[in-house]
C-alpha positions as CSV (number, residue, x, y, z in Angstrom):
1,M,127.3,114.4,62.7
2,N,126.0,111.5,64.8
3,F,123.2,112.1,67.4
4,D,124.8,113.0,70.8
5,Y,122.6,112.8,73.9
6,Q,124.5,115.5,75.8
7,T,124.6,117.9,72.9
8,V,120.8,117.7,72.4
9,L,119.9,117.6,76.1
10,N,121.9,120.8,76.7
11,W,120.8,122.6,73.5
12,H,120.8,126.4,74.1
13,F,117.6,128.3,73.1
14,D,117.5,132.1,73.0
15,D,114.3,133.6,74.4
16,V,111.8,134.1,71.6
17,E,109.9,137.4,71.7
18,Q,106.8,137.5,69.5
19,S,104.1,140.2,69.0
20,Y,100.7,139.3,67.7
21,S,97.6,141.3,66.9
22,E,93.8,140.8,67.1
23,K,93.9,140.0,63.4
24,D,96.3,137.1,64.2
25,S,94.0,135.8,66.9
26,I,91.0,135.9,64.5
27,L,93.0,134.2,61.7
28,Y,94.0,131.4,64.1
29,A,90.4,130.8,65.1
30,L,89.3,130.7,61.4
31,G,92.0,128.1,60.8
32,L,90.3,125.9,63.4
33,G,87.0,126.2,61.5
34,L,85.4,128.6,64.0
35,G,82.9,130.8,62.1
36,N,81.2,127.9,60.3
37,D,78.2,129.0,62.3
38,P,78.5,132.8,62.1
39,D,75.3,133.3,64.2
40,S,76.9,131.5,67.2
41,L,77.8,133.9,69.9
42,E,80.0,131.2,71.4
43,Q,82.1,131.2,68.2
44,L,81.9,134.9,67.5
45,K,83.8,135.8,70.7
46,Y,86.9,134.4,69.0
47,L,86.2,136.2,65.7
48,Y,84.8,139.6,66.4
49,E,87.1,142.4,67.6
50,K,84.6,143.7,70.1
51,Q,85.6,142.0,73.4
52,L,87.7,139.5,71.4
53,Q,89.1,136.5,73.1
54,S,92.0,134.3,71.8
55,F,91.2,130.6,71.5
56,P,93.2,128.8,74.3
57,T,95.3,126.5,72.0
58,M,96.6,129.6,70.1
59,A,99.4,129.6,72.7
60,L,101.0,126.6,70.8
61,I,101.9,128.7,67.8
62,L,103.6,131.5,69.9
63,G,107.2,131.6,71.1
64,H,108.3,128.8,68.9
65,P,112.1,128.3,68.7
66,G,112.1,127.5,65.0
67,A,113.6,124.6,63.1
68,W,116.4,123.8,65.7
69,M,116.2,120.1,65.1
70,S,117.3,120.6,61.5
71,N,120.7,122.0,62.6
72,P,123.3,119.4,61.6
73,K,124.9,119.6,65.1
74,T,121.9,117.8,66.6
75,G,122.4,114.7,64.5
76,I,118.6,114.3,64.3
77,D,117.3,112.5,61.2
78,M,114.5,115.0,60.3
79,L,113.0,112.6,57.7
80,K,112.1,110.3,60.6
81,V,110.8,112.8,63.1
82,L,107.1,112.6,64.3
83,H,105.2,114.8,66.8
84,G,104.2,112.3,69.5
85,D,102.3,113.9,72.4
86,Q,101.3,117.5,73.1
87,H,100.5,118.9,76.5
88,L,99.1,122.4,77.4
89,E,98.7,123.7,80.9
90,I,97.1,127.1,81.0
91,H,97.9,129.3,84.0
92,R,96.4,132.6,82.7
93,E,94.2,133.4,79.7
94,L,96.2,134.4,76.6
95,P,95.4,138.1,75.8
96,S,93.7,138.7,72.4
97,H,96.9,140.7,71.4
98,G,100.2,141.7,72.8
99,T,103.8,140.5,73.1
100,V,104.9,137.2,74.6
101,V,108.3,135.7,75.4
102,G,108.8,132.0,74.9
103,Q,111.4,130.1,76.9
104,N,112.3,126.7,75.4
105,K,114.3,123.9,76.8
106,I,114.9,120.1,76.5
107,I,113.7,118.3,79.6
108,D,114.7,114.7,78.8
109,I,115.7,112.2,76.1
110,L,114.7,108.6,76.3
111,D,116.4,105.9,74.3
112,K,114.0,103.4,72.8
113,G,116.9,101.3,71.4
114,S,118.8,100.9,68.2
115,G,116.5,100.8,65.2
116,K,113.6,102.0,67.4
117,G,114.4,105.7,67.9
118,A,114.5,108.3,70.7
119,L,111.9,110.3,72.6
120,I,112.8,114.0,73.0
121,L,110.7,115.8,75.6
122,T,110.6,119.6,75.2
123,Q,109.1,122.4,77.2
124,R,108.0,125.9,76.4
125,Q,106.9,128.5,78.9
126,L,105.1,131.5,77.5
127,F,105.2,134.8,79.4
128,D,103.4,138.1,78.9
129,K,106.1,140.6,78.3
130,A,104.1,143.5,79.6
131,T,103.3,141.9,83.0
132,G,105.9,139.2,83.3
133,D,103.0,136.7,84.1
134,L,103.5,133.0,83.2
135,L,100.6,132.4,80.8
136,N,101.0,128.7,80.0
137,T,103.4,125.7,80.0
138,Q,103.7,123.5,77.0
139,K,105.3,120.1,76.7
140,A,105.8,118.1,73.6
141,L,107.1,114.6,73.0
142,I,109.0,114.3,69.8
143,F,109.7,110.8,68.3
144,A,113.0,110.8,66.5
145,R,112.7,107.4,64.9
146,G,116.2,107.5,63.4
147,N,118.2,108.2,66.5
148,G,118.0,105.4,69.0
149,G,120.8,103.2,70.4
150,F,122.9,106.0,71.9
151,E,124.7,105.8,75.3
152,R,123.1,107.7,78.2
153,P,122.6,107.3,81.9
154,P,119.9,105.0,83.4
155,Q,116.5,106.5,82.8
156,T,113.2,106.5,84.5
157,P,110.3,105.7,82.2
158,H,107.7,108.4,81.8
159,A,104.2,107.7,83.1
160,P,102.0,106.0,80.4
161,P,99.1,108.1,79.0
162,P,95.6,107.5,80.4
163,S,93.7,104.7,78.9
164,I,90.4,105.1,77.0
165,P,87.4,103.6,78.9
166,E,86.0,100.4,77.5
167,H,82.4,101.6,77.6
168,P,80.9,103.8,74.8
169,A,81.6,107.5,74.9
170,E,79.2,109.5,77.1
171,S,79.0,112.2,74.4
172,Y,80.6,113.1,71.1
173,Q,80.8,116.0,68.7
174,D,81.4,116.0,65.0
175,I,83.2,118.9,63.3
176,P,83.6,118.9,59.5
177,I,87.0,120.1,58.3
178,A,86.9,122.4,55.4
179,P,88.8,121.4,52.2
180,H,90.9,124.5,52.5
181,A,91.6,124.2,56.2
182,A,95.3,123.5,56.0
183,L,95.8,126.3,53.5
184,L,94.2,128.7,56.0
185,Y,95.8,127.3,59.2
186,R,99.3,127.6,57.7
187,L,98.9,131.4,57.6
188,S,99.3,131.3,61.4
189,G,103.0,130.4,61.0
190,D,103.6,126.7,60.0
191,Y,104.5,126.9,56.3
192,N,105.6,123.3,55.9
193,P,104.8,122.5,52.2
194,L,103.6,119.1,53.4
195,H,100.3,120.9,54.2
196,A,100.0,122.7,50.8
197,D,102.0,121.1,48.0
198,P,100.5,117.8,46.6
199,K,103.9,116.8,45.2
200,V,105.6,117.1,48.6
201,A,102.8,115.2,50.2
202,L,103.0,112.3,47.7
203,K,106.8,112.2,48.3
204,A,106.2,111.9,52.0
205,G,103.8,109.0,51.5
206,F,100.4,110.8,51.7
207,K,97.8,110.9,49.0
208,K,97.4,114.6,49.3
209,P,98.4,117.5,51.7
210,I,97.5,116.7,55.3
211,L,96.2,118.9,58.1
212,H,98.6,120.3,60.7
213,G,98.7,118.1,63.8
214,L,98.2,121.2,66.0
215,A,95.2,122.2,64.0
216,T,93.6,118.8,64.8
217,F,94.6,119.4,68.4
218,G,92.9,122.8,68.4
219,I,89.7,121.4,66.7
220,A,89.5,118.7,69.4
221,A,89.7,121.5,72.0
222,R,86.8,123.2,70.2
223,A,84.7,120.0,70.6
224,V,85.6,119.5,74.3
225,L,84.8,123.1,75.2
226,S,81.6,123.1,73.3
227,S,80.5,119.9,75.0
228,C,81.7,120.4,78.5
229,A,82.1,124.1,79.2
230,K,78.6,124.9,80.3
231,Q,79.2,128.1,82.3
232,P,80.0,131.5,80.7
233,T,83.1,131.8,82.9
234,A,84.3,128.3,82.2
235,R,87.9,128.1,80.9
236,L,90.2,125.4,79.7
237,T,93.1,124.7,82.1
238,H,94.7,121.5,80.8
239,F,94.6,119.8,77.3
240,N,96.8,116.9,76.4
241,A,96.7,114.3,73.6
242,R,98.7,111.8,71.6
243,F,98.9,112.0,67.8
244,S,98.3,108.7,66.2
245,S,97.4,109.3,62.5
246,P,97.1,112.3,60.1
247,V,93.9,114.0,59.1
248,Y,93.1,115.1,55.5
249,P,91.2,118.4,54.9
250,G,87.6,117.7,53.9
251,E,87.2,114.9,56.4
252,T,84.9,114.9,59.5
253,L,86.5,114.8,63.0
254,R,84.5,113.1,65.7
255,T,85.6,113.8,69.3
256,E,84.4,111.1,71.8
257,I,84.2,112.3,75.4
258,W,84.1,110.5,78.8
259,R,83.9,112.2,82.2
260,Q,85.9,110.9,85.2
261,Q,85.0,113.2,88.1
262,S,86.9,116.5,87.3
263,K,88.9,114.9,84.4
264,I,87.7,114.7,80.8
265,I,89.0,111.9,78.7
266,F,88.7,112.1,74.9
267,R,89.9,110.7,71.6
268,C,89.3,111.8,68.0
269,K,88.6,109.7,64.9
270,V,88.0,110.5,61.3
271,L,84.5,109.2,60.4
272,E,85.2,108.6,56.7
273,R,88.0,106.2,57.4
274,D,87.0,105.1,61.0
275,Q,90.6,106.0,61.9
276,I,91.8,107.2,65.4
277,V,93.8,110.3,64.9
278,L,94.2,111.7,68.4
279,N,94.3,109.3,71.3
280,N,94.6,109.1,75.1
281,G,93.4,112.7,75.5
282,T,92.8,114.4,78.8
283,A,91.3,117.8,79.6
284,Q,90.3,119.9,82.6
285,I,87.9,122.8,82.6
286,A,87.5,125.3,85.5
287,Q,83.8,126.1,85.7
């Protein structure tokens, strides 16, 4: 079935109810490499059940609608799908355990043209089932490279991402990624064999299994919080970035940071290859 703009734009998603435990929160934190300094109280608060906190980006693995794009009725060419941008706006802190309800929808679809692909903008809002509170709003930009050139109404371009300052970063933090990082992170729910099976990775054009993009996203949030959250009550309220290249377990992720008043701008690169892997990042922290 060919890609149809109206079919995908109006795709129906059932609410996704998901329960998670303190063990799940700890496992997610370990998947981001937290615990590499077990004496750090700053890390331990995400790993020890006494007054446990969930790491903010854990919200991204909850309330997921599943592999809806692989449904033949969408007409999406899954072999050419890439995760473009990820945005997270945090309204309330995610409890360390509980039950959440994810409400997913398609916001917009932009046509890049025949042979260039389409941009599919999705949104997920995560609610605490017990209280009804809106916990966070997530938006993702999916690049469907095989689905451009369809007919759709005139469209308004989305605002471009913020540019990286030309002057050197004001600070940076290096975080080594363990060789088994992808094998550990996948236990939080993303079992795509691309992150575990060397044969699948080679077939996809990679020399070995790659780290999950959302794991890189979470590790970058670790670096930004560690560098910029100076008060005990500080909390992350926004975190956005563009994926530009994959990361291999065993590499070192450097997060470069600039301050622009209340906004934090960042990007991440792999030191071993001098390769930018997350770009045009912005964050805000409520102190």
